[in-house]
C-alpha positions as CSV (number, residue, x, y, z in Angstrom):
1,M,-18.2,72.3,111.8
2,A,-20.8,73.9,109.7
3,T,-21.8,71.7,105.8
4,E,-23.0,74.1,102.7
5,Q,-26.4,73.9,103.0
6,E,-26.3,74.4,106.6
7,L,-23.9,77.7,106.0
8,Q,-26.3,79.1,102.7
9,S,-29.3,77.9,105.5
10,L,-27.4,80.6,108.1
11,F,-26.9,83.0,105.4
12,N,-29.7,83.3,104.1
13,D,-31.1,84.1,107.3
14,L,-28.5,86.7,108.4
15,D,-29.3,88.1,104.1
16,R,-32.5,90.4,105.4
17,D,-33.4,92.0,102.7
18,Q,-32.7,88.8,100.4
19,D,-29.7,90.9,97.9
20,G,-27.7,87.9,98.0
21,K,-25.3,90.5,101.0
22,V,-24.4,90.1,104.2
23,S,-24.0,93.7,105.2
24,I,-21.6,94.4,108.1
25,N,-25.2,96.2,109.9
26,E,-27.6,93.2,109.1
27,L,-24.1,90.3,111.0
28,F,-24.7,93.7,113.5
29,L,-28.7,92.5,113.9
30,S,-28.9,88.7,114.6
31,P,-25.9,88.5,117.1
32,G,-26.3,84.9,117.8
33,L,-26.4,84.0,113.8
34,S,-22.8,86.7,113.6
35,A,-20.9,84.3,116.3
36,V,-21.8,81.2,114.8
37,I,-20.5,83.4,111.5
38,L,-17.6,84.2,113.6
39,S,-16.3,80.9,114.8
40,E,-17.1,79.1,111.4
41,T,-14.8,81.7,110.0
42,N,-12.0,82.2,112.7
43,T,-12.6,86.0,113.1
44,S,-13.5,87.6,116.2
45,S,-16.1,90.9,114.7
46,P,-18.3,91.7,112.2
47,Q,-15.0,94.0,111.0
48,E,-12.6,91.5,111.0
49,L,-14.4,89.6,108.9
50,L,-15.4,92.0,106.5
51,V,-11.9,93.0,105.8
52,Q,-10.1,89.6,105.7
53,Y,-12.8,88.4,103.3
54,D,-14.5,91.5,101.3
55,S,-12.9,90.6,98.1
56,D,-14.8,93.2,96.4
57,Q,-14.3,95.6,98.8
58,D,-18.2,96.1,98.6
59,G,-18.8,96.3,102.5
60,S,-20.6,93.6,102.5
61,I,-20.1,89.6,101.9
62,T,-21.2,87.0,99.2
63,F,-21.7,83.2,100.1
64,E,-18.7,83.2,97.6
65,E,-17.1,85.2,100.1
66,L,-18.2,83.4,103.6
67,K,-17.7,80.1,101.6
68,E,-14.6,80.7,101.0
69,A,-14.0,82.2,104.7
70,V,-15.3,79.0,106.1
71,K,-13.1,77.1,103.6
72,K,-9.8,79.0,104.9
73,A,-10.4,78.4,108.3
74,S,-11.2,74.4,107.1
75,N,-14.5,74.1,108.9
76,L,-16.6,72.9,105.6
77,N,-17.8,69.8,105.6
């Protein structure tokens, strides 16, 4: 279970271009980090993560969307 600070650090590591969003390409570029995100959100693939939690349908996940996904999975301390 991640704290919000741990989740922010993980998000920043995944956000390679530092645009404040994690794209599906960035998720695939970091399979180890992606695995942590998927386990924290109880999703089985980057595609599922986007389908379920990309609330603005822009093809990427913001930190707020990720935080909401983790909260829904009851894994944020």
